[in-house]
C-alpha positions in Angstrom: -37.0 -14.7 19.2 -34.2 -16.4 17.7 -30.8 -14.6 17.4 -28.2 -15.3 14.5 -24.6 -14.8 14.5 -24.8 -11.6 12.3 -27.1 -10.0 14.8 -24.6 -10.1 17.6 -21.4 -9.6 15.4 -19.3 -6.5 16.1 -20.1 -4.0 13.4 -17.8 -1.5 11.8 -18.7 1.2 9.3 -16.1 1.7 6.4 -15.5 4.4 3.8 -14.2 2.6 0.6 -12.2 4.8 -2.1 -14.2 5.4 -5.3 -14.5 2.0 -7.3 -13.5 -0.3 -4.7 -17.1 -1.4 -4.0 -17.4 -2.3 -7.6 -14.2 -4.5 -7.6 -15.3 -6.1 -4.3 -18.7 -6.8 -5.6 -17.2 -8.6 -8.6 -14.7 -10.5 -6.5 -17.2 -11.7 -4.2 -19.4 -13.0 -6.9 -16.7 -14.7 -8.2 -16.0 -16.6 -4.8 -19.8 -17.1 -4.5 -19.6 -14.9 -1.2 -21.4 -11.9 0.1 -19.3 -8.6 -0.1 -19.0 -8.6 3.8 -17.7 -12.2 3.6 -15.1 -11.2 1.0 -14.2 -8.2 2.9 -13.7 -10.3 6.0 -11.7 -12.9 4.2 -9.4 -10.1 2.7 -8.7 -8.7 6.0 -8.1 -12.2 7.4 -5.6 -13.0 4.8 -4.0 -9.7 5.4 -3.6 -10.3 9.1 -2.2 -13.7 8.5 0.5 -12.4 6.4 1.5 -10.1 9.0 1.3 -13.0 11.4 -1.4 -11.9 13.5 -3.6 -14.5 15.0 -7.4 -13.7 15.0 -10.0 -15.4 16.8 -12.3 -17.8 14.8 -16.0 -16.8 14.6 -18.1 -19.4 16.5 
C-alpha cells in the first residue's frame, strides 16, 4: 500500500479559542488552502518573523 506524506507526518491536536475555526476556514478558502495548510503556513510565518529556521517538508 502506497504511503502519502500526510500519513507519515507528525500529528498534533490543538484546541482553538471560540470563533478561531471559522476565521481560519474563511482565510484558508481565500488562499485556496486546506485549514491544515493555512495553520501550518501561519506557524511558519510566525517562526520566520522570530528568526527560527524550520526544516522544509519533503
